[in-house]
N, C-alpha and C positions, 0 to 999 in steps of 0.2 A: 827692584823696584823701592826706592828710598819709603821708612814708613811716615805716613802725611805727620806733621807734628799738630797736637790738641793741647791748646791752652786756654779757650772758651768757648761756652756751652750756653745758648741761648734757649729757652726755654716756651710759649708761648702754652699759657694754662687753660684749656677750654674741657669744660663739660662738668662742672661740678651739680647742675642744677638739672642733667639728665641724667647722671649719676642716680641722685638720689629719686627721682620718676622712677627709672628702670626698677631702682632697690623698697619702693615704696616709702622714702623716707623723707621724708620735710626737707625745707630748702636749708634749715639752718643746718642740719645735722648734711647736707652734700657739703657747702661751705666747710664745715670744720673737718671733714674729710679732706678735702682738697688744704686744707690749713697743715692738716697733718703730714700728707703726701709732700708739701713742700722741704718739712724735717728731714722727712726721709731722703729726699733725693738732694739735699744741700751735705747732708751726710758724708752719703754715697761718694759725692761731687769733690768730698776731701780726700777719703780714701784712694780717690781717682788721681790724686793731684793735682787736680786744675787749680790754675793760676785765677780763673774767672768765670762765675756764674751771671747767668741775665735772665732776672725772669719777668715777664710782662705779666704780673699780678690785677692790676684794673686799668681799662682802659677811659680817656676821657667820655669815648660814647656809654660807659657801662656806667658810669656814674649816675646815666639818668633813667634807669632802672628803676621802678617800684620798690624792687630788696635790697637795694644800696644802704638803709638803716640796719637790715640785718649784717650788710657784710661790714660795715661799721661797727656792730658791736662784736664780732667776731673775733675782729682785730683786738680791739677792744681789752677784749676780753683772756683773748690765748699770745698775744704778741711780748708775752713780757718771755716768751720762751727763748726769742731770739737775741734778747739782752744775758741772761742768763747763762743760757746754755750753750748759743752758737756764739755768739759774741763773744761775755766772758770765758766759757771753756774752752771753746773750740779754734779761741785766735782767730779771729773772723773781721773784717770791717762789713760797713755794708751802707754800701750808697744808693739812695732811695729819689726819684728823678719824677717829676713829673708838676703838673701846676698844682700849687694849694688852696686855688678859688674853689670855692662852694666846701670846702673841708672843714668839718666840727673842729672848732677847738683844742678838746682833746685827742683828735686825731692827731693834729700839728705836732700837738707838744709831746705827741710819743712817739713821731718820726722822728723827732728833732732829738730828743733823749736815746733814739738807738744807732742815732749816727755821730753821736756826741763824743764813745769809746772808737778809738782809732789807734790800730796797733802797727809797729813800728815793721814786724817781717809778719805778715799773717799769712793765714795757714789757705785763707780763701778770700778774694773778695767778690760780698756777693749785690750783686745789682739788683735792684728792685725798682720797677716800671711802675708806677700808681699814680690814677688820677693821668695816666700820661695818653699822648695821640702824635703821631711823625708830623703830622700838619702845625700843629703847636710849636714843637721843637723848632721846624722850620721858622716860622716867627719869633720865636724867642734869641736866634742864630742873627737875623737880622738887623734885630734889636741891638742886640750885643754890636756887629758890624757897625752898627749907623751911632752908637756909644761911641766908640773907637776913635770917633771922626773919620771913618774909611781907613784911618792907619792900620790897616793889617795886611802883609803881606800873603794877597793871595797865592802867591807860586811855591808858595810853602805851605806845605801840605801839613805838618805840625801845629803851624799856624791855626789852620783850617779846622781843623780836630778837634782843638782848644774850647770852640763852639759850641759843640755838640757836648749831649750827656755823658755820653761814657768816655770823653776828652781824651785823655795819653792811652787809655786800653785799648789792647788791639784788637779788632773787627773777629765777630765770632768763627770759628769754623765750623761749628755745626747749629745749625737753627731745629729743635724739635717743635711741633705742634700738634698737641693732641686734641683730641675730641671728634676726629672724622674730616673735618674744612680745611679745606687745600687756597689758603691767603693768608698774607702778610698784617690784616687788620690794621694798618697804620703804627706798625713796630719798626722802629729802629732801622731805619731804612738807608739811611746811609751808610749803617755800620753791616748791611748784611751786602754789598757788592757781589762779591764771591762766596759766600756763607752758603754753605752744601744743605739741602732743605729735607728733613721730612719728617712729611707726613703721617698720623696714626690715627686708626680707629676705634683705639684706647682712651676711653674718660679719663681724666683729669687724676679721679682718685685711685681710679687700680691701673696706674699706670706702673711698672714696676721695673724695680733695678736688673734685672734680667733683660728687659727689652731697651730699658738704657743701656746696658752692655754689648747687647744686638745692634744698635744703630750705630753706636761708636764701634765694633767691629766692622761695620758693614764699611762705616767711613776712610779704615783705614785702607780699604781695598780699591777706595776710588781715585784714579789717574788726576789730578787736578790739574786744570791748566791754565786759569785765572784768566780768562777770556780767550789764548795765545791758540 
């Protein structure tokens, strides 16, 4: 059997607050642990020679949580590593998608800054879904189509793909959701049509490169039929 090709992995990061409660930590410590885990998984994805990594970091529903200001502060105080360590030193391009509505200006400026550096031949394309929801993305797609005066050839798949946030990126071959829940939670569903889904009970801060590698090895054993 031919080994499955792996170029793109997506994650739904779930379990920071439950990890904090389980380990008698504050929510701030839980989100910090989750932030550090992103760094670890990004670095390991580079070692795996992945082309694309997509992370669901904040949903448009989560932005209504009472803890949202804690999340903003964690991002603001720790996001510099994305620029210095990952973007510059690791040669990574970062694409952040989602709504800017209701985001503090300092967060908007930070997100814009981290995307301003673009490498011609990156080691990894890191896509971060932030204040994102698939239903909102569909609305944006329809607005783009309307704005084009309905002059897009819908029989050309490439034209349709360009309307979505992941644009010309190939669809993820694997989606991993941590935290135990088995649902897609309004995440890039146009791009998950034939993606292999893996759900783990492991809370995001406890997710390890060992488990990551185990999931990948299981993926390689799957006979992918793409609906046939």
